[in-house]
PyMOL Python script that loads the backbone (N, CA, C, O; Angstrom):
from pymol import cmd

cmd.read_pdbstr("""\
ATOM      1  N   MET A   1      88.030 -90.755 -10.696  1.00  0.00           N
ATOM      2  CA  MET A   1      88.279 -90.923 -12.107  1.00  0.00           C
ATOM      3  C   MET A   1      89.289 -89.888 -12.606  1.00  0.00           C
ATOM      4  O   MET A   1      90.152 -90.193 -13.429  1.00  0.00           O
ATOM      5  N   ARG A   2      89.166 -88.654 -12.092  1.00  0.00           N
ATOM      6  CA  ARG A   2      90.121 -87.614 -12.497  1.00  0.00           C
ATOM      7  C   ARG A   2      91.531 -87.947 -12.038  1.00  0.00           C
ATOM      8  O   ARG A   2      92.506 -87.657 -12.730  1.00  0.00           O
ATOM      9  N   THR A   3      91.626 -88.551 -10.879  1.00  0.00           N
ATOM     10  CA  THR A   3      92.943 -88.918 -10.366  1.00  0.00           C
ATOM     11  C   THR A   3      93.592 -89.961 -11.265  1.00  0.00           C
ATOM     12  O   THR A   3      94.790 -89.888 -11.542  1.00  0.00           O
ATOM     13  N   LEU A   4      92.818 -90.914 -11.713  1.00  0.00           N
ATOM     14  CA  LEU A   4      93.338 -91.934 -12.612  1.00  0.00           C
ATOM     15  C   LEU A   4      93.778 -91.330 -13.936  1.00  0.00           C
ATOM     16  O   LEU A   4      94.835 -91.682 -14.461  1.00  0.00           O
ATOM     17  N   LEU A   5      92.975 -90.423 -14.479  1.00  0.00           N
ATOM     18  CA  LEU A   5      93.339 -89.773 -15.742  1.00  0.00           C
ATOM     19  C   LEU A   5      94.585 -88.909 -15.597  1.00  0.00           C
ATOM     20  O   LEU A   5      95.435 -88.893 -16.487  1.00  0.00           O
ATOM     21  N   SER A   6      94.699 -88.198 -14.493  1.00  0.00           N
ATOM     22  CA  SER A   6      95.895 -87.374 -14.292  1.00  0.00           C
ATOM     23  C   SER A   6      97.132 -88.253 -14.099  1.00  0.00           C
ATOM     24  O   SER A   6      98.224 -87.887 -14.535  1.00  0.00           O
ATOM     25  N   LEU A   7      96.969 -89.401 -13.453  1.00  0.00           N
ATOM     26  CA  LEU A   7      98.088 -90.329 -13.295  1.00  0.00           C
ATOM     27  C   LEU A   7      98.517 -90.882 -14.654  1.00  0.00           C
ATOM     28  O   LEU A   7      99.711 -90.950 -14.947  1.00  0.00           O
ATOM     29  N   LEU A   8      97.569 -91.268 -15.467  1.00  0.00           N
ATOM     30  CA  LEU A   8      97.891 -91.790 -16.803  1.00  0.00           C
ATOM     31  C   LEU A   8      98.552 -90.727 -17.674  1.00  0.00           C
ATOM     32  O   LEU A   8      99.483 -91.035 -18.419  1.00  0.00           O
ATOM     33  N   ASN A   9      98.092 -89.498 -17.594  1.00  0.00           N
ATOM     34  CA  ASN A   9      98.721 -88.423 -18.371  1.00  0.00           C
ATOM     35  C   ASN A   9     100.135 -88.157 -17.905  1.00  0.00           C
ATOM     36  O   ASN A   9     101.013 -87.915 -18.732  1.00  0.00           O
ATOM     37  N   SER A  10     100.383 -88.192 -16.614  1.00  0.00           N
ATOM     38  CA  SER A  10     101.733 -87.957 -16.120  1.00  0.00           C
ATOM     39  C   SER A  10     102.659 -89.098 -16.519  1.00  0.00           C
ATOM     40  O   SER A  10     103.831 -88.863 -16.814  1.00  0.00           O
ATOM     41  N   LEU A  11     102.156 -90.326 -16.534  1.00  0.00           N
ATOM     42  CA  LEU A  11     102.979 -91.461 -16.969  1.00  0.00           C
ATOM     43  C   LEU A  11     103.260 -91.388 -18.468  1.00  0.00           C
ATOM     44  O   LEU A  11     104.341 -91.771 -18.916  1.00  0.00           O
ATOM     45  N   ARG A  12     102.304 -90.905 -19.234  1.00  0.00           N
ATOM     46  CA  ARG A  12     102.489 -90.790 -20.681  1.00  0.00           C
ATOM     47  C   ARG A  12     103.548 -89.745 -21.018  1.00  0.00           C
ATOM     48  O   ARG A  12     104.290 -89.902 -21.988  1.00  0.00           O
ATOM     49  N   LYS A  13     103.621 -88.694 -20.234  1.00  0.00           N
ATOM     50  CA  LYS A  13     104.572 -87.624 -20.497  1.00  0.00           C
ATOM     51  C   LYS A  13     105.965 -87.913 -19.937  1.00  0.00           C
ATOM     52  O   LYS A  13     106.933 -87.256 -20.320  1.00  0.00           O
ATOM     53  N   ASP A  14     106.071 -88.885 -19.039  1.00  0.00           N
ATOM     54  CA  ASP A  14     107.348 -89.214 -18.414  1.00  0.00           C
ATOM     55  C   ASP A  14     108.216 -89.971 -19.411  1.00  0.00           C
ATOM     56  O   ASP A  14     107.790 -91.001 -19.934  1.00  0.00           O
ATOM     57  N   GLU A  15     109.424 -89.485 -19.686  1.00  0.00           N
ATOM     58  CA  GLU A  15     110.310 -90.103 -20.669  1.00  0.00           C
ATOM     59  C   GLU A  15     111.490 -90.827 -20.032  1.00  0.00           C
ATOM     60  O   GLU A  15     112.377 -91.281 -20.754  1.00  0.00           O
ATOM     61  N   ASP A  16     111.533 -90.950 -18.714  1.00  0.00           N
ATOM     62  CA  ASP A  16     112.646 -91.648 -18.079  1.00  0.00           C
ATOM     63  C   ASP A  16     112.662 -93.126 -18.440  1.00  0.00           C
ATOM     64  O   ASP A  16     113.733 -93.692 -18.658  1.00  0.00           O
ATOM     65  N   GLY A  17     111.520 -93.749 -18.507  1.00  0.00           N
ATOM     66  CA  GLY A  17     111.436 -95.158 -18.871  1.00  0.00           C
ATOM     67  C   GLY A  17     111.882 -95.409 -20.292  1.00  0.00           C
ATOM     68  O   GLY A  17     112.513 -96.426 -20.578  1.00  0.00           O
ATOM     69  N   VAL A  18     111.561 -94.488 -21.186  1.00  0.00           N
ATOM     70  CA  VAL A  18     111.952 -94.623 -22.585  1.00  0.00           C
ATOM     71  C   VAL A  18     113.469 -94.568 -22.703  1.00  0.00           C
ATOM     72  O   VAL A  18     114.062 -95.355 -23.441  1.00  0.00           O
ATOM     73  N   THR A  19     114.086 -93.668 -22.000  1.00  0.00           N
ATOM     74  CA  THR A  19     115.545 -93.552 -22.031  1.00  0.00           C
ATOM     75  C   THR A  19     116.192 -94.820 -21.505  1.00  0.00           C
ATOM     76  O   THR A  19     117.188 -95.283 -22.061  1.00  0.00           O
ATOM     77  N   MET A  20     115.646 -95.381 -20.451  1.00  0.00           N
ATOM     78  CA  MET A  20     116.188 -96.603 -19.879  1.00  0.00           C
ATOM     79  C   MET A  20     116.068 -97.757 -20.876  1.00  0.00           C
ATOM     80  O   MET A  20     116.981 -98.575 -20.990  1.00  0.00           O
ATOM     81  N   VAL A  21     114.961 -97.823 -21.589  1.00  0.00           N
ATOM     82  CA  VAL A  21     114.785 -98.872 -22.591  1.00  0.00           C
ATOM     83  C   VAL A  21     115.779 -98.688 -23.734  1.00  0.00           C
ATOM     84  O   VAL A  21     116.330 -99.669 -24.235  1.00  0.00           O
ATOM     85  N   GLU A  22     116.013 -97.466 -24.146  1.00  0.00           N
ATOM     86  CA  GLU A  22     116.991 -97.210 -25.210  1.00  0.00           C
ATOM     87  C   GLU A  22     118.385 -97.643 -24.781  1.00  0.00           C
ATOM     88  O   GLU A  22     119.109 -98.266 -25.558  1.00  0.00           O
ATOM     89  N   TYR A  23     118.761 -97.322 -23.564  1.00  0.00           N
ATOM     90  CA  TYR A  23     120.072 -97.749 -23.068  1.00  0.00           C
ATOM     91  C   TYR A  23     120.159 -99.269 -22.970  1.00  0.00           C
ATOM     92  O   TYR A  23     121.207 -99.844 -23.267  1.00  0.00           O
ATOM     93  N   ALA A  24     119.093 -99.919 -22.565  1.00  0.00           N
ATOM     94  CA  ALA A  24     119.091-101.378 -22.475  1.00  0.00           C
ATOM     95  C   ALA A  24     119.250-102.007 -23.857  1.00  0.00           C
ATOM     96  O   ALA A  24     119.996-102.973 -24.016  1.00  0.00           O
ATOM     97  N   LEU A  25     118.554-101.465 -24.856  1.00  0.00           N
ATOM     98  CA  LEU A  25     118.695-101.983 -26.217  1.00  0.00           C
ATOM     99  C   LEU A  25     120.102-101.761 -26.752  1.00  0.00           C
ATOM    100  O   LEU A  25     120.665-102.635 -27.411  1.00  0.00           O
ATOM    101  N   LEU A  26     120.662-100.602 -26.473  1.00  0.00           N
ATOM    102  CA  LEU A  26     122.027-100.311 -26.906  1.00  0.00           C
ATOM    103  C   LEU A  26     123.026-101.254 -26.247  1.00  0.00           C
ATOM    104  O   LEU A  26     123.940-101.752 -26.902  1.00  0.00           O
ATOM    105  N   LEU A  27     122.853-101.495 -24.969  1.00  0.00           N
ATOM    106  CA  LEU A  27     123.733-102.419 -24.253  1.00  0.00           C
ATOM    107  C   LEU A  27     123.610-103.830 -24.814  1.00  0.00           C
ATOM    108  O   LEU A  27     124.612-104.532 -24.957  1.00  0.00           O
ATOM    109  N   GLY A  28     122.403-104.244 -25.128  1.00  0.00           N
ATOM    110  CA  GLY A  28     122.202-105.567 -25.716  1.00  0.00           C
ATOM    111  C   GLY A  28     122.882-105.699 -27.065  1.00  0.00           C
ATOM    112  O   GLY A  28     123.505-106.721 -27.351  1.00  0.00           O
ATOM    113  N   LEU A  29     122.768-104.670 -27.899  1.00  0.00           N
ATOM    114  CA  LEU A  29     123.401-104.694 -29.211  1.00  0.00           C
ATOM    115  C   LEU A  29     124.926-104.736 -29.088  1.00  0.00           C
ATOM    116  O   LEU A  29     125.586-105.490 -29.803  1.00  0.00           O
ATOM    117  N   ILE A  30     125.473-103.943 -28.201  1.00  0.00           N
ATOM    118  CA  ILE A  30     126.921-103.943 -27.988  1.00  0.00           C
ATOM    119  C   ILE A  30     127.383-105.306 -27.492  1.00  0.00           C
ATOM    120  O   ILE A  30     128.439-105.789 -27.901  1.00  0.00           O
ATOM    121  N   SER A  31     126.605-105.928 -26.616  1.00  0.00           N
ATOM    122  CA  SER A  31     126.964-107.249 -26.100  1.00  0.00           C
ATOM    123  C   SER A  31     126.979-108.292 -27.207  1.00  0.00           C
ATOM    124  O   SER A  31     127.886-109.121 -27.267  1.00  0.00           O
ATOM    125  N   VAL A  32     125.980-108.256 -28.083  1.00  0.00           N
ATOM    126  CA  VAL A  32     125.920-109.225 -29.175  1.00  0.00           C
ATOM    127  C   VAL A  32     127.114-109.051 -30.111  1.00  0.00           C
ATOM    128  O   VAL A  32     127.715-110.037 -30.538  1.00  0.00           O
ATOM    129  N   VAL A  33     127.456-107.818 -30.430  1.00  0.00           N
ATOM    130  CA  VAL A  33     128.597-107.560 -31.313  1.00  0.00           C
ATOM    131  C   VAL A  33     129.897-108.001 -30.648  1.00  0.00           C
ATOM    132  O   VAL A  33     130.763-108.577 -31.307  1.00  0.00           O
ATOM    133  N   ALA A  34     130.044-107.739 -29.354  1.00  0.00           N
ATOM    134  CA  ALA A  34     131.263-108.135 -28.647  1.00  0.00           C
ATOM    135  C   ALA A  34     131.393-109.660 -28.599  1.00  0.00           C
ATOM    136  O   ALA A  34     132.484-110.192 -28.803  1.00  0.00           O
ATOM    137  N   ILE A  35     130.307-110.356 -28.335  1.00  0.00           N
ATOM    138  CA  ILE A  35     130.352-111.823 -28.285  1.00  0.00           C
ATOM    139  C   ILE A  35     130.707-112.395 -29.657  1.00  0.00           C
ATOM    140  O   ILE A  35     131.496-113.334 -29.755  1.00  0.00           O
ATOM    141  N   ALA A  36     130.128-111.831 -30.706  1.00  0.00           N
ATOM    142  CA  ALA A  36     130.435-112.307 -32.064  1.00  0.00           C
ATOM    143  C   ALA A  36     131.907-112.063 -32.402  1.00  0.00           C
ATOM    144  O   ALA A  36     132.555-112.926 -32.995  1.00  0.00           O
ATOM    145  N   ALA A  37     132.433-110.907 -32.034  1.00  0.00           N
ATOM    146  CA  ALA A  37     133.835-110.597 -32.331  1.00  0.00           C
ATOM    147  C   ALA A  37     134.779-111.499 -31.547  1.00  0.00           C
ATOM    148  O   ALA A  37     135.764-111.993 -32.097  1.00  0.00           O
ATOM    149  N   ILE A  38     134.489-111.714 -30.279  1.00  0.00           N
ATOM    150  CA  ILE A  38     135.349-112.566 -29.452  1.00  0.00           C
ATOM    151  C   ILE A  38     135.315-114.005 -29.953  1.00  0.00           C
ATOM    152  O   ILE A  38     136.339-114.688 -29.950  1.00  0.00           O
ATOM    153  N   THR A  39     134.147-114.468 -30.382  1.00  0.00           N
ATOM    154  CA  THR A  39     134.043-115.828 -30.925  1.00  0.00           C
ATOM    155  C   THR A  39     134.857-115.960 -32.207  1.00  0.00           C
ATOM    156  O   THR A  39     135.562-116.951 -32.396  1.00  0.00           O
ATOM    157  N   ALA A  40     134.763-114.971 -33.083  1.00  0.00           N
ATOM    158  CA  ALA A  40     135.517-115.018 -34.342  1.00  0.00           C
ATOM    159  C   ALA A  40     137.017-114.985 -34.087  1.00  0.00           C
ATOM    160  O   ALA A  40     137.775-115.705 -34.737  1.00  0.00           O
ATOM    161  N   ILE A  41     137.441-114.166 -33.157  1.00  0.00           N
ATOM    162  CA  ILE A  41     138.869-114.098 -32.826  1.00  0.00           C
ATOM    163  C   ILE A  41     139.330-115.411 -32.216  1.00  0.00           C
ATOM    164  O   ILE A  41     140.431-115.878 -32.510  1.00  0.00           O
ATOM    165  N   GLY A  42     138.500-116.012 -31.369  1.00  0.00           N
ATOM    166  CA  GLY A  42     138.851-117.289 -30.748  1.00  0.00           C
ATOM    167  C   GLY A  42     139.018-118.392 -31.772  1.00  0.00           C
ATOM    168  O   GLY A  42     139.939-119.202 -31.665  1.00  0.00           O
ATOM    169  N   VAL A  43     138.142-118.434 -32.760  1.00  0.00           N
ATOM    170  CA  VAL A  43     138.252-119.446 -33.818  1.00  0.00           C
ATOM    171  C   VAL A  43     139.522-119.226 -34.628  1.00  0.00           C
ATOM    172  O   VAL A  43     140.216-120.187 -34.962  1.00  0.00           O
ATOM    173  N   ALA A  44     139.832-117.979 -34.946  1.00  0.00           N
ATOM    174  CA  ALA A  44     141.036-117.680 -35.724  1.00  0.00           C
ATOM    175  C   ALA A  44     142.304-118.057 -34.951  1.00  0.00           C
ATOM    176  O   ALA A  44     143.239-118.616 -35.523  1.00  0.00           O
ATOM    177  N   VAL A  45     142.331-117.753 -33.672  1.00  0.00           N
ATOM    178  CA  VAL A  45     143.504-118.093 -32.854  1.00  0.00           C
ATOM    179  C   VAL A  45     143.648-119.609 -32.736  1.00  0.00           C
ATOM    180  O   VAL A  45     144.760-120.134 -32.803  1.00  0.00           O
ATOM    181  N   ASN A  46     142.538-120.307 -32.563  1.00  0.00           N
ATOM    182  CA  ASN A  46     142.585-121.767 -32.478  1.00  0.00           C
ATOM    183  C   ASN A  46     143.123-122.371 -33.768  1.00  0.00           C
ATOM    184  O   ASN A  46     143.932-123.299 -33.732  1.00  0.00           O
ATOM    185  N   ASN A  47     142.679-121.851 -34.900  1.00  0.00           N
ATOM    186  CA  ASN A  47     143.188-122.345 -36.188  1.00  0.00           C
ATOM    187  C   ASN A  47     144.682-122.086 -36.332  1.00  0.00           C
ATOM    188  O   ASN A  47     145.411-122.937 -36.842  1.00  0.00           O
ATOM    189  N   ASN A  48     145.140-120.932 -35.895  1.00  0.00           N
ATOM    190  CA  ASN A  48     146.576-120.630 -35.971  1.00  0.00           C
ATOM    191  C   ASN A  48     147.391-121.564 -35.095  1.00  0.00           C
ATOM    192  O   ASN A  48     148.444-122.038 -35.520  1.00  0.00           O
ATOM    193  N   PHE A  49     146.930-121.838 -33.887  1.00  0.00           N
ATOM    194  CA  PHE A  49     147.650-122.764 -33.006  1.00  0.00           C
ATOM    195  C   PHE A  49     147.645-124.180 -33.574  1.00  0.00           C
ATOM    196  O   PHE A  49     148.646-124.889 -33.469  1.00  0.00           O
ATOM    197  N   SER A  50     146.549-124.593 -34.164  1.00  0.00           N
ATOM    198  CA  SER A  50     146.494-125.930 -34.763  1.00  0.00           C
ATOM    199  C   SER A  50     147.454-126.044 -35.938  1.00  0.00           C
ATOM    200  O   SER A  50     148.133-127.058 -36.097  1.00  0.00           O
ATOM    201  N   THR A  51     147.509-125.005 -36.756  1.00  0.00           N
ATOM    202  CA  THR A  51     148.427-125.004 -37.889  1.00  0.00           C
ATOM    203  C   THR A  51     149.878-125.036 -37.411  1.00  0.00           C
ATOM    204  O   THR A  51     150.697-125.772 -37.961  1.00  0.00           O
ATOM    205  N   ALA A  52     150.196-124.246 -36.400  1.00  0.00           N
ATOM    206  CA  ALA A  52     151.562-124.222 -35.868  1.00  0.00           C
ATOM    207  C   ALA A  52     151.926-125.562 -35.251  1.00  0.00           C
ATOM    208  O   ALA A  52     153.043-126.043 -35.437  1.00  0.00           O
ATOM    209  N   CYS A  53     151.016-126.162 -34.532  1.00  0.00           N
ATOM    210  CA  CYS A  53     151.281-127.447 -33.887  1.00  0.00           C
ATOM    211  C   CYS A  53     151.491-128.541 -34.926  1.00  0.00           C
ATOM    212  O   CYS A  53     152.385-129.376 -34.792  1.00  0.00           O
ATOM    213  N   THR A  54     150.661-128.527 -35.958  1.00  0.00           N
ATOM    214  CA  THR A  54     150.778-129.529 -37.013  1.00  0.00           C
ATOM    215  C   THR A  54     152.097-129.378 -37.761  1.00  0.00           C
ATOM    216  O   THR A  54     152.741-130.375 -38.087  1.00  0.00           O
ATOM    217  N   SER A  55     152.499-128.151 -38.034  1.00  0.00           N
ATOM    218  CA  SER A  55     153.748-127.955 -38.786  1.00  0.00           C
ATOM    219  C   SER A  55     154.973-128.275 -37.942  1.00  0.00           C
ATOM    220  O   SER A  55     156.013-128.645 -38.488  1.00  0.00           O
ATOM    221  N   LEU A  56     154.873-128.142 -36.637  1.00  0.00           N
ATOM    222  CA  LEU A  56     156.023-128.452 -35.782  1.00  0.00           C
ATOM    223  C   LEU A  56     156.162-129.958 -35.538  1.00  0.00           C
ATOM    224  O   LEU A  56     157.270-130.493 -35.589  1.00  0.00           O
ATOM    225  N   SER A  57     155.071-130.626 -35.281  1.00  0.00           N
ATOM    226  CA  SER A  57     155.184-132.051 -34.925  1.00  0.00           C
ATOM    227  C   SER A  57     154.860-132.986 -36.087  1.00  0.00           C
ATOM    228  O   SER A  57     155.213-134.165 -36.051  1.00  0.00           O
ATOM    229  N   GLY A  58     154.197-132.474 -37.106  1.00  0.00           N
ATOM    230  CA  GLY A  58     153.881-133.315 -38.247  1.00  0.00           C
ATOM    231  C   GLY A  58     152.603-134.101 -38.071  1.00  0.00           C
ATOM    232  O   GLY A  58     152.147-134.739 -39.020  1.00  0.00           O
ATOM    233  N   THR A  59     152.011-134.077 -36.897  1.00  0.00           N
ATOM    234  CA  THR A  59     150.731-134.762 -36.651  1.00  0.00           C
ATOM    235  C   THR A  59     149.753-133.767 -36.064  1.00  0.00           C
ATOM    236  O   THR A  59     150.126-132.678 -35.630  1.00  0.00           O
ATOM    237  N   ALA A  60     148.509-134.163 -36.061  1.00  0.00           N
ATOM    238  CA  ALA A  60     147.483-133.290 -35.477  1.00  0.00           C
ATOM    239  C   ALA A  60     147.630-133.274 -33.960  1.00  0.00           C
ATOM    240  O   ALA A  60     147.951-134.295 -33.352  1.00  0.00           O
ATOM    241  N   CYS A  61     147.400-132.144 -33.365  1.00  0.00           N
ATOM    242  CA  CYS A  61     147.562-132.013 -31.916  1.00  0.00           C
ATOM    243  C   CYS A  61     146.262-132.262 -31.187  1.00  0.00           C
ATOM    244  O   CYS A  61     146.220-132.191 -29.958  1.00  0.00           O
TER     245      CYS A  61
END
""", "prot")
cmd.dss("prot")
cmd.show_as("cartoon", "prot")
cmd.util.cbc("prot")
cmd.orient("prot")
């Protein structure tokens, strides 16, 4: 029983797992922001190409 309690206390005091979780959350947040930014830029570029194509040929491309 003492061995189990000492194991639980050592796991409670260990902060390596907490740091790893913080880095994982940070990476997830950065990924979401990057995907949103790339999607917004892609939509804007597509609209610009459509506008340029329409003005050059007079019809929708």
